[in-house]
N, C-alpha and C positions, 0 to 999 in steps of 0.2 A: 545662510552661511551665519557660524557664530560669534557671538557679541563676548567680550573679556571684562573684566574690569581695568586697573589701570593698571597693573605687575604683570596680568596675564596668569593669574592665578586661580578663578574663577571665572565660570560660566554664566552669562547672564539672562534672564527670562524680562521681557520688560523694560526698559531702564529708562528712565524719568528724564524724555527728552526737553523739559523746559527746565533742566536741572544740570544736563551736561551736552554733549553732541557725542557724535558718532567718527573714528578714526578707522583710515585702511595699515592694513598690520597683515603681515604673517605671525606664523606660529612654525617650532621645530615642531614635525609629529613622530618623525624615523630618523635615528642615529645611523650612519652605515660607514662601520668602519675602518681605518684604513689597510688597507695591503701591501704587500712588501713582496716586489717584482719577482715569478717566475721564467726562469731562465726553460729552453725547449729544453725536453730531454728527446732523444731518437737514438736507432736503432737501424742496424743495416742490414737487409736479406741478400741472400743470395737465391735469384730469381736462373738463371741459366751460367753453364760452366763449359769453356769448351775445352777442347783439344789438350789445345796451345797453352793453356793456364790463366786464360782470359776467362773473367768474371764478369757479367751482371746483378747488377745491385739495385736494391729498392730503397730509399730513407723511409723507413717506421718512423713515426711520430710520437713518439708517447704519451708525450705530455706537452699542448703547444704553449706558446712563449704570451707572459700576461703581463703587463708593464704593473710598475707599482701606482697604485691609485691612493691620492691623503680623502682623511677622513671627508664624510660628504653629508649633506643634511637631504630632508625630503618636509615638505613645507606647508601647510593652506592656510589659505587665507581666510580671515578675517577682518571682523571689525572691534576697536578698543573701543572702550565708554569711557571718555576722559571728562571729570566735570567740572563747570565754567569756575571762573575765580570768582570773588564776589565783585569784582572790579565790571566783570561781563554780564555777571546777572542785575549789577546794576543799569549799566548800558542797554541791556535786554529789555528792560522792564520800562524806560526812560523811551525806548522804540516804540512798546507794545502801548505804553500810554498815549504817545503824542500821534501816534494812527488812530485811535478810537479820536482823540477828542478832534482830529481834522473831519470823523464820519461825524462826529456830531455838530459840528462847524457847518458841516453842509446841511445837514435836519436842521438843524435853527434858520441856516440861511435862507430856503427853504420854505419853513412857516415865517419867517418875517414877509416874506413877497406874497403870503395870503394862502401856498400850499397847505391842506387836512394833514398833520402827523398826528396818528395816534400815538397814546404814551408821552408826547413832550413834556410833562410833567416829571416824569423819571427818566427820560435825557436829561433834562438840569440838574437833577440832584447826582445821576452817576457823572454829567460834567464837572458840575462842583468838587465833588467829591476826587474826581481825577486829578483833577488843576489840582488841586491842594497839594496830591499824596508827589504829583510833579513837582510841586516847589520846594517838598519837601526835600526830597532825593538829593533834588539840586540846591539845599540850602539855605534858603528862602523859606519867609516867612507864608505862612498860610493867609489865603486873603480869605475876609468875614465876608458872605453875601446878604442879602436883603432878602 
């Protein structure tokens, strides 16, 4: 399925789904012009003539009736790449940070309960960095850790 930009004027290859999302849509691929009504056209052919002047006749259709049809369209299913708003990007980042902080908190709880966790110092540094980024996004002062 093809992916288009928001105005459906350009096909995109591998759009960045961290900066936008895909929405199902359709695009016109063909316009079928309107047609006018065509009335049936026919004539009669004599099959047999009788002595008393009677005739057997058969109706022969030269052109079949066709109703009028309005203009119509053929469509193709597509996806449209919609860029996130600044607010959506901010909310997405908040969710990412909170999810990662929750994972790190679980590691810290296990560590403080006696589990051996490799690279715990790297995880502490990551926690501090993410926690302060989250505070900044939320309009709070960063914390100073010792």
